[in-house]
C-alpha positions as CSV (number, residue, x, y, z in Angstrom):
1,M,64.6,16.4,14.3
2,L,64.2,14.7,10.9
3,H,63.4,11.5,12.6
4,V,60.7,13.1,14.7
5,N,59.1,14.7,11.7
6,G,59.3,11.4,9.8
7,Q,57.5,9.7,12.6
8,N,54.8,12.3,12.8
9,K,54.3,12.2,9.1
10,L,53.9,8.4,9.1
11,Q,51.5,8.7,12.0
12,E,49.4,11.1,10.1
13,E,49.4,8.7,7.0
14,N,48.5,5.7,9.1
15,H,45.5,7.9,10.7
16,M,44.4,8.8,7.3
17,V,44.4,5.3,6.2
18,G,42.4,4.2,9.2
19,Q,39.8,6.9,8.5
20,G,39.5,5.8,4.9
21,T,38.9,2.2,6.1
22,N,36.3,3.1,8.6
23,Q,34.6,5.2,5.9
24,M,34.7,2.2,3.4
25,T,33.3,0.0,6.1
26,E,30.3,2.4,6.9
27,T,29.6,2.9,3.1
28,E,29.5,-0.9,2.7
29,R,27.4,-1.3,5.7
30,S,24.9,1.3,4.5
31,E,24.8,-0.3,0.9
32,K,24.2,-3.7,2.5
33,Q,21.1,-2.2,4.2
34,W,19.7,-0.6,1.0
35,R,20.1,-4.0,-0.7
36,S,18.0,-5.8,1.9
37,C,15.5,-3.0,1.6
38,Y,15.3,-3.6,-2.3
39,T,14.6,-7.4,-1.3
40,L,11.9,-6.8,1.2
41,G,10.1,-4.2,-1.1
42,G,10.1,-6.6,-3.9
43,V,8.8,-9.5,-1.9
44,A,6.0,-7.2,-0.3
45,A,5.1,-6.1,-3.8
46,L,4.7,-9.7,-5.0
47,V,2.5,-10.6,-1.8
48,V,0.3,-7.6,-2.8
49,V,0.1,-9.0,-6.1
50,F,-0.8,-12.3,-5.0
51,A,-3.6,-10.7,-2.4
52,S,-4.8,-8.5,-5.5
53,L,-5.3,-11.6,-7.7
54,L,-7.1,-13.4,-4.8
55,D,-9.4,-10.3,-4.5
56,I,-10.3,-10.6,-8.0
57,V,-11.1,-14.3,-7.8
58,I,-13.1,-13.9,-4.6
59,S,-15.1,-10.9,-6.4
60,M,-15.7,-13.2,-9.4
61,L,-16.9,-16.0,-7.1
62,L,-19.4,-13.6,-5.5
63,G,-20.6,-12.3,-8.8
64,G,-19.1,-8.9,-8.6
65,D,-22.5,-7.4,-8.1
66,P,-22.2,-4.4,-5.6
67,S,-25.9,-4.7,-4.7
68,A,-25.5,-8.0,-3.2
69,I,-23.6,-6.5,-0.4
70,P,-25.7,-5.9,2.6
71,Q,-26.9,-2.2,3.1
72,T,-27.8,-2.0,6.7
73,A,-26.1,-2.6,9.9
74,V,-28.5,-5.4,11.0
75,D,-28.0,-7.2,7.7
76,R,-24.2,-6.8,8.0
77,F,-24.4,-8.5,11.5
78,A,-26.5,-11.3,10.2
79,Q,-23.8,-11.8,7.4
80,F,-21.0,-11.6,10.2
81,Q,-23.0,-14.4,12.1
82,S,-23.3,-16.6,8.9
83,N,-20.0,-16.2,7.5
84,A,-17.5,-13.7,9.3
85,W,-14.8,-14.0,6.5
86,L,-17.3,-12.8,4.0
87,G,-18.4,-9.9,6.3
88,L,-14.8,-8.8,6.8
89,Y,-13.9,-9.0,3.1
90,Y,-16.9,-6.8,2.2
91,L,-15.7,-4.1,4.7
92,D,-12.3,-4.1,3.1
93,L,-10.1,-6.1,5.5
94,L,-8.1,-7.5,2.7
95,N,-7.6,-4.1,1.0
96,M,-6.3,-2.8,4.4
97,T,-4.0,-5.6,4.6
98,T,-2.4,-5.1,1.3
99,A,-2.1,-1.4,2.0
100,I,0.0,-2.2,5.1
101,I,2.0,-4.6,3.1
102,M,2.8,-2.0,0.5
103,I,4.7,0.1,3.0
104,P,8.1,-1.7,2.4
105,A,7.5,-1.6,-1.2
106,F,7.0,2.2,-1.3
107,Y,10.1,2.6,1.0
108,A,12.2,0.4,-1.5
109,L,11.0,2.6,-4.4
110,F,12.1,5.6,-2.6
111,A,15.5,3.9,-1.9
112,A,16.0,3.2,-5.5
113,H,15.4,7.0,-6.5
114,R,17.5,8.5,-3.5
115,H,20.2,9.5,-5.9
116,V,18.1,10.6,-8.8
117,N,14.8,12.2,-7.6
118,K,14.9,12.0,-3.8
119,V,12.5,14.8,-3.1
120,Y,9.4,13.7,-5.0
121,A,10.1,10.0,-4.2
122,A,10.0,10.9,-0.6
123,F,6.9,12.8,-1.2
124,A,5.2,9.8,-2.9
125,M,6.4,7.6,0.0
126,L,5.0,10.0,2.5
127,V,1.4,10.3,0.9
128,S,1.3,6.5,0.9
129,F,2.1,6.4,4.5
130,I,-0.5,9.0,5.5
131,G,-3.0,7.1,3.1
132,T,-2.6,3.8,4.9
133,A,-2.9,5.5,8.2
134,V,-6.2,6.9,7.2
135,F,-7.3,3.8,5.7
136,I,-6.6,1.9,9.1
137,T,-8.4,4.5,11.1
138,N,-11.4,4.6,9.1
139,N,-11.8,0.8,8.5
140,T,-14.6,-0.8,10.5
141,A,-14.3,-4.4,9.6
142,L,-13.2,-5.6,13.1
143,P,-15.4,-3.0,15.0
144,M,-18.3,-4.4,13.1
145,L,-17.4,-7.8,13.7
146,S,-17.2,-7.2,17.5
147,L,-20.7,-5.3,17.1
148,S,-22.3,-8.2,15.4
149,G,-21.3,-10.6,18.3
150,K,-22.8,-8.2,20.8
151,Y,-25.9,-7.8,18.7
152,A,-26.4,-11.6,18.6
153,T,-26.1,-11.9,22.4
154,A,-28.3,-8.8,23.2
155,A,-31.1,-9.5,25.6
156,T,-33.6,-6.7,24.7
157,D,-34.7,-4.6,21.8
158,A,-33.3,-1.5,23.4
159,Q,-29.8,-3.0,23.4
160,R,-30.2,-4.3,20.0
161,N,-31.4,-0.8,18.6
162,L,-28.5,0.8,20.2
163,L,-26.1,-1.6,18.7
164,A,-27.6,-1.2,15.1
165,A,-27.4,2.6,15.6
166,A,-23.8,2.1,16.4
167,G,-23.3,-0.2,13.3
168,E,-25.0,2.4,11.0
169,A,-22.6,4.9,12.2
170,M,-19.7,2.7,11.6
171,L,-21.1,2.0,8.0
172,A,-21.3,5.8,7.4
173,R,-17.7,6.0,8.2
174,G,-16.3,3.0,6.6
175,A,-18.5,1.0,4.2
176,H,-16.7,0.3,0.9
177,G,-17.6,2.9,-1.7
178,S,-18.9,5.4,0.9
179,P,-17.4,8.8,1.1
180,G,-16.0,8.0,4.5
181,T,-13.5,5.5,2.9
182,F,-12.8,7.8,0.0
183,L,-9.5,9.5,1.3
184,G,-8.1,6.2,2.5
185,F,-8.4,4.8,-0.9
186,L,-7.4,7.8,-2.9
187,L,-4.2,8.8,-1.1
188,P,-2.3,5.6,-1.7
189,I,-3.5,5.7,-5.4
190,V,-2.0,9.3,-5.6
191,A,1.1,8.0,-4.2
192,S,1.3,5.2,-6.7
193,L,0.8,8.1,-9.4
194,I,3.4,10.4,-8.2
195,M,5.8,7.4,-7.6
196,S,5.2,6.2,-11.2
197,L,6.0,9.9,-12.5
198,V,9.2,9.6,-10.6
199,M,10.1,6.3,-12.2
200,L,9.2,7.7,-15.6
201,Q,11.8,10.4,-15.2
202,G,14.4,8.8,-13.0
203,G,15.7,6.3,-15.4
204,V,16.1,3.7,-12.7
205,F,12.9,1.7,-13.9
206,G,11.7,1.2,-17.4
207,K,9.4,3.8,-18.9
208,I,6.8,1.1,-19.9
209,N,6.8,0.1,-16.2
210,A,6.0,3.6,-15.2
211,C,3.3,3.9,-17.7
212,F,1.7,0.9,-16.4
213,G,1.6,2.7,-13.1
214,I,0.4,6.0,-14.4
215,V,-2.5,4.8,-16.4
216,G,-3.5,2.2,-13.7
217,S,-3.6,5.0,-11.1
218,I,-5.6,7.2,-13.1
219,L,-8.3,4.6,-13.9
220,F,-8.4,3.6,-10.2
221,M,-8.8,7.2,-9.1
222,T,-11.8,7.7,-11.5
223,Y,-13.3,4.4,-10.2
224,F,-13.2,5.6,-6.6
225,V,-14.6,9.0,-7.5
226,F,-17.5,7.5,-9.2
227,T,-18.3,4.9,-6.7
228,S,-17.8,7.3,-3.7
229,F,-19.8,10.3,-5.3
230,I,-21.7,9.3,-8.4
231,P,-23.5,6.0,-7.6
232,E,-25.3,5.9,-10.7
233,M,-22.0,5.6,-12.5
234,D,-21.1,2.3,-10.9
235,P,-21.5,0.1,-14.0
236,V,-19.0,2.5,-15.8
237,A,-16.7,2.3,-12.6
238,M,-16.6,-1.4,-12.7
239,V,-15.5,-1.2,-16.3
240,L,-12.7,1.1,-15.3
241,A,-11.8,-0.9,-12.4
242,I,-10.9,-4.1,-14.3
243,P,-8.2,-2.6,-16.5
244,G,-7.0,-0.4,-13.6
245,G,-6.5,-3.4,-11.4
246,L,-4.7,-5.4,-14.1
247,L,-2.4,-2.5,-15.0
248,T,-1.6,-2.0,-11.3
249,I,-0.7,-5.6,-10.8
250,V,1.6,-5.6,-13.9
251,W,3.3,-2.3,-12.4
252,M,3.9,-4.0,-9.2
253,I,5.3,-7.1,-10.8
254,L,7.8,-5.2,-13.0
255,F,9.1,-3.0,-10.4
256,A,9.4,-5.9,-8.0
257,I,11.7,-7.7,-10.7
258,R,13.7,-4.7,-10.9
259,L,14.2,-4.2,-7.3
260,F,15.5,-7.8,-7.2
261,K,17.9,-6.8,-10.1
262,L,19.1,-3.8,-8.2
263,R,20.1,-5.8,-5.5
264,S,21.9,-8.3,-7.8
265,I,23.9,-5.1,-9.4
266,K,24.8,-3.8,-6.2
267,N,26.1,-7.3,-5.2
268,S,28.0,-7.8,-8.4
């Protein structure tokens, strides 16, 4: 009887040890996945930094004058025929691309805060994802490129007038600085602001890093309000956009470096 009880106890202990080993393996596997998320998010942020700097350089080379952007659909079509890349740039294809690339960066920021401020970090990530979806839905760069090709090969004035009307409808929905694009630009900036506030309180990232994000987001929000609804404030908006853009770039560089360090800490 004692021998049977001893065997049963030994089997129970072995079963508990096996369960503990499986749990450790699952925990290690989960941590490995989170570490790869930090790396992906950091790389994505640095790619967006490069794209943002490229955007600044292109804007400077083009003179940074919003009035130089074609205002009518027919003029846009002509621009597409002479320089398709420039036409795509003026319709925010580069901005849409960077918004998509920021998706893993926001997910990594959520992952970094999953133990300290999970609810608001998840909310910021969700707002970012919704904003990116709205941006993609409203962006008209590729549809306008297609319309420009059809306009160039149209055989009659009636066809050209129809395509021009379709182009005007596209511009009303997705021209840079128009009210139609406002929500797509605003929501990702609001997400950056919320995530920066989470960073300020969470203790995972530096407070200076968080402050760069907060101030940069507020300046960008003001810029888009002015350009979308108060056109006469465009000169002031451009003054706000420069520091807003630079602060946001520094914010991304700093949190990307921190994400790489978090991976190293977890590995050590």
